[in-house]
C-alpha positions as CSV (number, residue, x, y, z in Angstrom):
1,M,8.8,34.6,14.6
2,T,9.0,36.9,11.7
3,Q,6.0,37.8,9.6
4,E,7.1,35.6,6.8
5,E,7.6,32.6,9.1
6,T,4.1,33.2,10.6
7,D,2.5,33.3,7.2
8,L,4.3,30.1,6.2
9,A,3.2,28.3,9.3
10,I,-0.5,29.3,8.9
11,S,-0.4,28.4,5.2
12,T,1.1,25.0,6.1
13,C,-1.7,24.4,8.6
14,L,-4.3,25.5,6.1
15,L,-2.9,23.2,3.4
16,A,-2.8,20.2,5.7
17,G,-6.4,20.8,6.7
18,Q,-7.6,21.3,3.2
19,I,-6.0,18.1,2.0
20,L,-7.5,16.1,4.8
21,I,-11.0,17.5,4.3
22,E,-10.9,17.0,0.5
23,N,-10.0,13.4,0.9
24,G,-12.5,12.3,3.4
25,S,-11.0,12.8,6.9
26,N,-13.1,13.4,9.9
27,M,-13.0,16.9,11.4
28,E,-11.4,15.7,14.7
29,R,-8.3,14.5,12.8
30,V,-8.3,17.8,10.8
31,N,-8.3,19.9,13.9
32,D,-5.8,17.8,15.7
33,T,-3.3,17.9,12.8
34,M,-3.6,21.6,12.2
35,Y,-3.1,22.4,15.9
36,R,-0.2,20.1,16.2
37,I,1.5,21.7,13.2
38,A,0.8,25.1,14.7
39,A,2.2,24.2,18.1
40,N,5.4,22.7,16.6
41,A,5.8,25.7,14.3
42,G,5.8,28.0,17.3
43,L,2.5,29.8,16.6
44,Q,0.9,31.6,19.5
45,S,-2.9,31.7,20.1
46,F,-3.6,29.6,17.0
47,Q,-7.3,29.4,16.1
48,A,-8.9,27.4,13.3
49,F,-12.5,27.1,12.1
50,T,-13.1,24.0,10.0
51,T,-16.1,23.0,7.9
52,V,-16.5,20.7,4.9
53,T,-16.5,23.7,2.6
54,G,-13.7,25.8,4.0
55,V,-11.1,26.5,6.6
56,V,-10.3,29.7,8.5
57,A,-7.1,30.1,10.5
58,S,-5.3,32.8,12.4
59,S,-2.6,33.2,15.0
60,N,-0.6,35.7,17.0
61,H,-3.7,37.9,17.4
62,R,-3.5,39.1,13.8
63,S,-6.2,41.4,12.6
64,N,-6.7,39.3,9.4
65,A,-7.3,35.6,9.1
66,Q,-6.3,33.3,6.2
67,V,-9.1,31.3,4.4
68,V,-9.0,28.4,2.1
69,D,-12.0,27.2,0.0
70,V,-12.7,23.4,-0.1
71,R,-14.7,22.3,-3.1
72,I,-13.5,18.8,-3.8
73,R,-15.2,15.7,-2.3
74,R,-13.5,12.3,-2.6
75,T,-12.2,9.4,-0.5
76,D,-8.4,9.0,-0.7
77,L,-6.9,7.4,2.4
78,T,-3.4,7.5,0.8
79,R,-3.3,11.3,0.9
80,I,-4.6,11.3,4.5
81,A,-1.9,8.9,5.6
82,Q,0.8,11.0,3.8
83,V,-0.4,14.2,5.6
84,N,-0.2,12.3,8.9
85,A,3.3,11.1,8.1
86,I,4.4,14.7,7.3
87,S,2.9,16.0,10.5
88,R,4.7,13.4,12.6
89,D,8.0,14.0,10.8
90,F,7.6,17.8,11.5
91,A,6.8,17.1,15.1
92,D,9.9,14.9,15.5
93,R,12.0,17.7,13.9
94,K,13.0,15.4,11.0
95,I,12.0,18.2,8.6
96,D,11.6,21.9,8.9
97,L,8.6,24.0,8.3
98,R,9.4,24.9,4.7
99,A,10.1,21.2,3.8
100,A,6.8,20.3,5.4
101,Y,4.9,22.8,3.3
102,Q,6.7,21.6,0.1
103,R,5.9,18.0,0.9
104,L,2.2,18.9,1.5
105,S,2.2,20.7,-1.8
106,L,3.4,17.6,-3.6
107,V,0.8,15.5,-1.9
108,D,-1.9,17.9,-3.0
109,Q,-0.6,18.0,-6.6
110,I,0.4,14.4,-7.3
111,S,-2.5,12.1,-8.3
112,T,-2.9,8.9,-6.4
113,K,-5.9,7.7,-8.4
114,Q,-5.7,4.1,-9.5
115,P,-6.3,3.1,-13.2
116,A,-9.9,2.8,-14.2
117,L,-9.5,-0.8,-15.1
118,L,-8.2,-1.7,-11.7
119,Q,-11.0,0.3,-10.0
120,C,-13.6,-1.6,-12.1
121,L,-12.0,-4.9,-11.3
122,A,-12.0,-4.1,-7.5
123,A,-15.7,-3.1,-7.8
124,A,-16.5,-6.3,-9.6
125,V,-14.8,-8.5,-7.0
126,M,-16.5,-6.5,-4.2
127,S,-19.9,-6.9,-5.8
128,C,-19.8,-10.7,-6.0
129,V,-18.1,-11.2,-2.6
130,L,-20.6,-8.9,-0.7
131,M,-23.5,-10.5,-2.5
132,V,-22.5,-13.9,-1.1
133,V,-21.8,-12.3,2.3
134,F,-25.1,-10.5,2.6
135,T,-27.4,-13.0,0.8
136,G,-25.7,-16.4,0.8
137,D,-26.4,-16.6,-3.0
138,T,-23.5,-18.3,-4.8
139,K,-25.3,-19.1,-8.0
140,D,-25.3,-15.5,-9.3
141,T,-21.7,-14.6,-8.5
142,L,-20.6,-14.3,-12.1
143,V,-23.5,-12.1,-13.1
144,A,-22.9,-9.9,-10.0
145,F,-19.2,-9.7,-10.9
146,L,-20.0,-8.5,-14.5
147,V,-22.7,-6.1,-13.4
148,G,-20.6,-4.6,-10.6
149,G,-17.6,-4.1,-12.9
150,F,-19.5,-2.7,-15.9
151,S,-21.7,-0.4,-13.8
152,Y,-18.7,1.1,-12.0
153,W,-17.1,1.8,-15.3
154,V,-20.3,3.7,-16.2
155,Y,-20.1,5.6,-12.9
156,L,-16.5,6.6,-13.5
157,W,-17.4,7.8,-17.0
158,L,-20.4,9.8,-15.8
159,V,-18.5,11.5,-13.0
160,S,-15.6,12.4,-15.3
161,T,-17.8,13.6,-18.1
162,F,-20.6,15.5,-16.4
163,K,-19.2,16.4,-13.0
164,V,-22.7,16.7,-11.5
165,R,-23.1,15.4,-8.0
166,Y,-25.7,12.6,-7.5
167,L,-26.2,12.2,-11.2
168,G,-23.5,9.6,-11.4
169,E,-25.0,7.5,-8.6
170,F,-28.5,7.8,-9.9
171,C,-27.7,6.8,-13.5
172,T,-25.3,4.0,-12.3
173,A,-28.1,2.6,-10.1
174,L,-30.4,2.6,-13.1
175,V,-27.8,0.6,-15.0
176,I,-27.4,-1.9,-12.2
177,G,-31.1,-2.4,-11.8
178,S,-31.6,-2.7,-15.6
179,L,-28.7,-5.2,-16.1
180,A,-29.8,-7.3,-13.1
181,S,-33.4,-7.5,-14.3
182,T,-32.4,-8.3,-17.8
183,A,-30.1,-11.1,-16.7
184,V,-32.9,-12.6,-14.6
185,H,-35.4,-12.3,-17.4
186,L,-33.0,-14.0,-19.9
187,G,-32.3,-16.8,-17.5
188,F,-28.6,-16.0,-16.8
189,A,-29.3,-15.3,-13.1
190,H,-31.9,-16.3,-10.5
191,R,-32.5,-13.5,-8.0
192,V,-32.5,-9.9,-9.1
193,D,-32.4,-8.6,-5.5
194,D,-29.2,-10.4,-4.7
195,I,-27.4,-9.0,-7.7
196,I,-28.5,-5.5,-7.0
197,I,-27.5,-5.7,-3.3
198,G,-24.0,-6.8,-4.3
199,A,-23.4,-4.4,-7.2
200,I,-24.8,-1.4,-5.4
201,M,-22.3,-1.6,-2.6
202,S,-19.6,0.2,-4.5
203,L,-21.9,3.3,-4.6
204,V,-23.0,3.3,-1.0
205,P,-21.6,6.4,0.9
206,G,-20.1,4.4,3.8
207,V,-17.2,6.8,4.6
208,P,-19.4,10.0,4.6
209,I,-21.9,8.3,6.9
210,T,-19.2,7.2,9.3
211,N,-17.5,10.6,9.3
212,A,-20.9,12.4,9.8
213,A,-21.6,10.3,12.9
214,R,-18.0,10.8,14.1
215,D,-18.2,14.6,13.6
216,I,-21.5,15.0,15.4
217,V,-20.3,12.9,18.4
218,S,-17.1,14.9,18.6
219,G,-19.0,18.2,18.6
220,N,-18.4,19.3,15.0
221,V,-22.1,19.7,14.4
222,I,-22.0,21.8,11.3
223,S,-19.7,19.4,9.4
224,G,-21.5,16.4,10.7
225,I,-24.9,17.6,9.5
226,A,-23.5,18.7,6.2
227,R,-21.9,15.3,5.6
228,A,-25.0,13.4,6.8
229,L,-27.1,15.4,4.3
230,E,-24.8,14.6,1.5
231,A,-24.9,10.9,2.4
232,V,-28.7,10.9,2.6
233,L,-29.0,12.6,-0.8
234,T,-26.6,10.0,-2.3
235,A,-28.5,7.1,-0.8
236,A,-31.8,8.7,-1.9
237,S,-30.6,9.0,-5.5
238,I,-29.5,5.4,-5.5
239,G,-32.7,4.2,-3.9
240,C,-35.0,6.1,-6.3
241,A,-33.2,4.7,-9.3
242,I,-33.6,1.1,-8.1
243,V,-37.3,1.7,-7.3
244,L,-37.9,3.0,-10.8
245,V,-36.2,0.0,-12.3
246,L,-38.0,-2.5,-10.2
247,R,-41.4,-0.7,-10.8
248,Y,-41.2,-0.5,-14.5
249,L,-39.0,-3.4,-15.6
């Protein structure tokens, strides 16, 4: 391989790993994808060090390694599926290395975010459905629907406006608790706990908790602990907000 081909292959591996980490993939999938791309690209002695904050990769016993910084945290399974599809097409020789890199660049650049109205509608439906599943309460479904949808709109606005981690979850939980308590006090609902349980589920860090456990079990201890700490902090901010509302309202 020429120097240019080697650089392109390593850059392709790094870009694939970066996209997977940014969009919520577990580290076992990240490592497997990077090493498969490297092997199919013909890289020798490929080594990669992956964490939730960055990826380091090198090959062919080069004196310098390439590094990519990871600062985005989100859950986007569509991007993960697209990276997996590109990796499989490259392994099956349906595309060459340069085409794989170009397709990965498009995946990284093109937004797959759904409209805010659709996200709020999904959160509203999930809130009332999960309230019924977890509590068996069918009387407060309409209130849970409204509280869940409106509070998620507040969450989206806070995240896009302030861009401060954990502030969005904390303030949104305050809104959920306040709306649920007010609805019960005004006689529009019966059980404040049931409404909070349903509406809060859209904020619960389920994917980070699952990935943290998966990373720790698979031996990626650094990433597993980091993700577990993020999930705990998110859950703590949600819980503290609910406690404040129930204590003083």
